[in-house]
N, C-alpha and C positions, 0 to 999 in steps of 0.2 A: 539464573537461567531464565530466559524469557519463555513466553507461552508456546513457542513452536520448536524450541531446541530438542525436546524429547522426541517429537515426531521425526525431525530431521536426522537425529542420531540413529534412530532405528532404520531409516531409509539408507543412510550411509553404510551401516553395517551389512544390510542386505545386499548392497550394490558395490561391495569392496572391489570386485573385479573391474569396475568401471573407473576407479580412481587412479589418476595419474600421480606418480611420485616424483616427477621431474622437478628439481628445485634449483637449477642452475641460475635462475634469475633472482633468487632470494638469498637472504642471509643464511649461512650454513646451518645455524642452529634454530631456524624458524620453526615454530611449533603450531602455527595456526592461530595463536592467541596474540593479540596486539599489546604492545607496551604502552605505558602512559605517554601522552603527548607533552612536549615542552610547551610552556605558555607562549602565546603569540598575542600581538596587539590586534584586537578585532576592529572591524570598521564600526562606525557609529551605529547603534541599534536603529532599526527601522521597521515599521509595521509591515510594509510590503502590500502586495495585492491581496485583498480579501476575496475569497471564492464565493460564487453563487450556488455551490453544490449543497444540497440539503442532506442527501443520503448517498454516502460514498462506499461502494462495495469493493473489497480487496479481491483482485484476480491474480492469483499466482499462475504463471503459465508461459515461461519462455525457456524452460529447460529442455532436456532431451527426452525425458520420459514420456511415454504415450499418454499418460494421464494428463499431461500438461497441454495437450493440443485442444485449444478452444475453437470449435467450429460454430457456425451461426446457430445451429439447432440447440447447442448447449446454452446459448444465451437467452433462450425463450423465457424462462421464469425470472430472469433478471431485468428483462426489458419491459415486460407487461405481466399483468395478473388478470386472469379470467374470473371475474367476480359475478357468478351467475351468467346472465346473458350479456353482461357488459365487460369489455376489456379495458383495463386502466393501466396507465403508465407507472412503472416501478422506479428503479434507481435512476437518478439523474447524473450520478458521478461514478466513474470506473477507474480504480487505481490498479495499474498494471505494474507488477513487481516480481522479482525473483531473488532467491537467496543463494543459489549456486547453479552451475551449468549442467549438473548431472554427470560431470566427468572430472570431478576433483577440484574444481576452481570456485572459490567463494566470491559472492558479491557483497558479503558482510561478514564480520568477524565470527569465527566459530562454526561456520556452516559447511566447510570443506577443508581439506588439508592445505590447499594452496590458494594464495590470493589471485583474484582475477586480474589478467593483464589487458592491454588494449585490444588484443585479438578476441578476448572473451567478452569484453564490453561491446565490441562491434557485433559479435554474434548475437548478443542480447537484443540490440536494436534491430537486427535483421529478423529475428524471431518475432519481435513485437509487430513488425510490419510485413510479415510473410503473407502472401496472398492466400486467402481462404482460412486464416486462423487469427487468433488474438484480436488486435484492433481492427483489421479489415473485416474479420468475421462479425464483430460487433456492429460495424457500419452496415453490413449486409442484412443482419437481423433487424436493425432499426429501420432500414429501408422497407423491408417486407411488412413490418408492423405498422409503419406509417401508412402504407397503402391499405391496410386492413382497418385501422381504427382512426386514422387522421393524425396529424402531427402533434407532438407534445408542445407544451408552452414555450420551450426553448430547446435548442440543440443539446444533446447529451455531452457531458464534459469528460475529458480524459486527463488523468494525472499519471506520470511515468516515474518509476523509481530510479534514483541515481545510485549506482553502486558505491559502496564505501571505498574510498581510496586507501587501501591497506598498506601500512608502512613497510611490510615485507617485500613489496614489489619495487625493488630498487632499480630495475630496468623494465619499467612498465610498458614502454613503447614510445614511439616518436610522435611529436606534434610540432609542426612547422620546422622540421629538421632537427629538433632537440629531443634527445632521449630523456624522458621524465623519470625522476627518482622520487618515489613516494615516501622516502624518509625525510623529504623536504616539503614543508607546508606549501610553498609557492608552486611546486610541481603538482601537488595534490589538487590545489585549486585549479591549475591549468587542465588537469585531466578531467575534472568535473565540468568545467565550462566547455571543454571539447565535447563531452558526452551530451550536454544540453544542446549545443549547436547542431550536432549530428541528428539528435532525435527530433528537434524542431524542423530541420530540413526534410527529414523523412516524412514527417507528418504533413508538411506543406505539399510535398511532391505527391503524396497519396491522394490529395484532393477529395477528402471524405465529404459526403453529402450531409451526413447527420451528426457529425462529431466536431467538437472544438477542443483544442489543447488548452487546458486551464492552467497547468503548471507541472511541478515536479515534487517528488517525495524523497526524503532522506531515509534510506532503507535501514540504517543502523538505528536501533531503538534506544541508544544511549549516546552520550557525547564524550565519554571518557577517552576513546581512541582517536578522536578527530579534533577535539578541543574547539577553540574559537576560530579555526580556519573556516569553519562552516559559515561564519558570518560573511565571508567574502563571496561564497556561493549565493547566499541569500541576497546580498547586494547586487550581484550580477543578474539574478532573476528579477529583482525589483526593477532594474533598468530595462529588462525585456518585457515588463508588464506580465510576469508570470507569478502565480502563487507558489509558496514554498511550504509543503505539508510535512508534519512530523507526528508520529504516533508512538510516544514513549511508553515503556512499561510502567507499572505502578510506582509512582514517585521516583522515577528515574531521574538522576541528577540533571537539572536544567528544566524539568517540566514546569516549574513555577516561575521561570524567568526566560522563557524560550525566545523572547524577542532579542535577547542578547546574542543569540546565535543566528539571527536573521530569519527565523521561521515566522511565517504569517498566519499559518493555520496549525493548531495543535489539538489532537484528540487524545485524551488520557485513557490508557487501558486500566480497567478496574482489576483485571487478573483474578476475578472471582471464579470464573468457570473452570480453570485448569488446576486450581490448588485447593488444599484444605484450609480455606480461610473462612472466617465467620460471615454469616449473611449480612452483617452490618457493614461489610466492606463496600457494598453497593451504595448504601446511604452515604458513607464517607466519601465515595467517589463523586457523588453529586455535589456534596459540600465543597470538595476541592475544586471541582470544575467551576462552580459559581464564584468561589473565592478568587480564583486566578483568571477568570474570564476565558476559559478554554472549553473545548467540546469533549465529547465522550465516545467511546467505542463499545459496541455490542459484540460479545465474543461467544463463539460456539464452534463445535466441530462435529464429525460424523458420529460421535458417541450419543448425540441426541436421537438418533434413529431408533426405531423400534419402541417408541413410546417413552423415551428417556429424556424428555425435554424439560425436566424440572428446573435445572439451573438456568437455562435460557429463559424460561418463563419468569424466573426471579428477576432477571434483568428487565424484562418487559414490564413486570409489575412495579418494580421500584422506580423505574424511569417514568412510568405513567403517574405514580403517586407524587413524584417530585416535579411534575410538569416539564420534564426534559424534552418531551416531544414538541412542546410549545416554545421552548427557549433555546434549544441547542441544535447544532449540526451533529450528525451522527456518522460514524464509520462502522463498517460491519466486517469483522473477521469471521470467516466461515471455513477455515482450513482450505482445502483445495476447491471443492464444489458442493458443499453440504446443502446449499439451497436447491441446487439441481436434484440432489438425491431425495430431498424432502418432497419436491415437486413430482418426482417419478414414483415415489413410494405408494403402495396400495394399503399400507397400514393406516387405519383411521386416525390414530394418534399423530402420526407424521403429517397426514393431510391437514389435521386441525392446527398443528403447529405452523405449518407453511401458510395456512389461511390467516392465522393471527398476525404473523410477522408481515405478510403481504398487505393486510388491511391497514396496519400501522403506517407502512411506507406510502401506500397509495393515498391515504388520508393526508399525510404530511405534504405530499406533492401537490395537492389541490388547494392548500391554504394560500390565501392572497397576502402578499407582503409580510411574511413572518418576521418578527423582530430581530432574529439572528442573522438575517441577510441584509447587507448594506446595499442600498439602491442609489 
């Protein structure tokens, strides 16, 4: 079970009245769990585009729940940090992703009873680009902040999560007049490339002033259910000059040879924050990241509030001791909006934790030509 399954199971139990049980488009015995994929012949491994993002924050927010509505005011502590009299730029990368639509349809295995279909993938794109929220809201906040403190050294980058093409969707929807059957690898690839094209078009049409589309993210944190068909998606993104990001759970199969699947950016989850694992896991994570030339994720959720930031401080301490801030790109899992809650908190310990995290990020943003960014 990955780091967010427990949270989502609780949410689904609370919202059972919202879940649709219509399964006419699936196998009759579909259970929400994917079966093993038949081997396919992948395309030749390729490195793909390397991103210029230093600090990539995960933004869950395209479902139906009210908590998922990101307006420009909520992006304040993600865009800049008020360090005394000086405001400094924060995250340079924003990963928009979602696990289910809040109405019983999953965007990746195990997060809702039914697999998402084309209509649900379309709704995901619409929510990402809905006026006044999500990506448009981020652009609005960046515009306001730029007017206040001047422009950042580069436009902020957006990465968009590609839903997992789940095999239960045997009548996923039509593309170019053909009904796609996701029990077939070629149709799964076609669905993913359709999604990429639709999202790129929506981004272009939005004509954002302060944002650039850097690439796409594979939402599934393992490769067991999709196999090497992913490499065809990676090849497609390489041809479009888009980066292909993956954040596998701790030693998830493929984490150590992700290029085989077409990924160009990999951030390893230590999974220390969420489980009873030894403190040494963090040191081991830095060793694995160095060994396989991949990057790392910082992980925390709302449980840090109220002065309970010990485990997050462990990440920050070990990463500092191992020079991770000087040598690695970082992704930041923060549940839904924990950074916002730390920013809003009046608890001195929460304020100190937000200050420490923000100062690490703003310092990284000011380094000239860090070795982990290819120029």
